[in-house]
VMD Tcl script that draws the C-alpha trace (Angstrom):
set ca {
  {-27.36 43.46 106.65}
  {-28.47 42.87 110.50}
  {-29.71 45.61 112.72}
  {-28.86 45.76 116.09}
  {-31.23 45.05 118.96}
  {-30.99 48.33 120.25}
  {-32.20 49.73 116.84}
  {-34.80 47.67 116.90}
  {-36.12 48.29 120.25}
  {-35.74 52.11 119.50}
  {-37.84 52.01 116.10}
  {-40.44 49.78 118.02}
  {-40.50 52.50 120.88}
  {-40.76 55.53 118.37}
  {-43.16 54.10 115.93}
  {-45.09 51.54 117.82}
  {-48.25 51.41 119.47}
  {-46.56 50.08 122.57}
  {-43.32 48.44 123.59}
  {-44.27 44.72 122.21}
  {-45.65 46.32 118.87}
  {-43.37 44.73 116.08}
  {-45.73 43.82 113.60}
  {-47.46 47.31 112.71}
  {-46.83 48.77 109.34}
  {-44.90 52.05 110.63}
  {-42.61 49.85 112.75}
  {-41.82 47.51 109.78}
  {-41.45 50.50 107.30}
  {-38.76 52.08 110.00}
  {-36.84 48.68 110.12}
  {-36.89 48.42 106.37}
  {-35.48 51.95 106.14}
  {-32.72 51.30 108.69}
  {-31.82 48.15 106.63}
  {-31.90 50.04 103.25}
  {-29.51 52.66 104.81}
  {-27.27 50.04 105.84}
  {-27.10 48.30 102.57}
  {-26.83 51.43 100.67}
  {-23.46 52.18 102.68}
  {-22.15 48.82 101.88}
  {-22.83 49.22 98.26}
  {-21.12 52.53 98.16}
  {-17.90 50.86 99.33}
  {-18.66 47.59 97.53}
  {-20.24 48.37 94.23}
  {-19.90 45.06 92.41}
  {-21.86 42.71 95.16}
  {-24.85 41.78 93.18}
  {-26.40 40.01 95.68}
  {-26.43 42.87 98.24}
  {-27.72 45.00 95.23}
  {-30.66 42.22 94.56}
  {-31.48 42.30 98.36}
  {-31.54 46.32 98.27}
  {-34.34 46.26 95.61}
  {-36.20 43.52 97.43}
  {-36.11 45.45 100.36}
  {-37.32 48.74 98.66}
  {-40.03 46.93 97.13}
  {-41.57 45.80 100.30}
  {-41.43 49.23 101.83}
  {-42.80 50.56 99.08}
  {-45.77 47.99 99.29}
  {-45.98 48.77 103.03}
  {-46.37 52.46 102.42}
  {-49.00 51.83 99.74}
  {-51.26 49.74 102.52}
  {-50.70 52.72 105.12}
  {-51.42 55.20 102.72}
  {-54.66 53.42 102.05}
  {-55.84 52.62 105.41}
  {-54.36 55.50 107.43}
  {-53.49 58.62 105.81}
  {-52.44 60.58 108.74}
  {-50.07 58.03 110.13}
  {-48.42 57.70 106.57}
  {-48.06 61.35 106.23}
  {-46.42 61.59 109.72}
  {-44.37 58.54 109.10}
  {-43.09 60.00 105.78}
  {-42.11 63.17 107.81}
  {-40.26 61.30 110.52}
  {-38.27 59.10 108.23}
  {-37.52 61.72 105.74}
  {-38.86 60.10 103.04}
  {-40.22 61.48 99.78}
  {-38.82 64.92 99.81}
}
mol new
graphics top color blue
foreach p $ca { graphics top sphere $p radius 0.5 }
foreach p [lrange $ca 0 end-1] q [lrange $ca 1 end] { graphics top cylinder $p $q radius 0.2 }
display resetview
């Protein structure tokens, strides 16, 4: 599931340090969360789609790794990001 360019720009504006900051952990986590939401919606309609399920597990694992990195390096940003994205309720 691809993300629209407008959605990427919004995530970069909201979570990045500047308009060109697409590589920071916060932006990557936000973009992964968007893709995870899209794949989850797809799998609710198409439950037997095994490749999509595998992709979802891969994305969740990447996001988990990036969240761990952010928690170790910048705890304040980590907590702020969790609150903004609605993760770990």
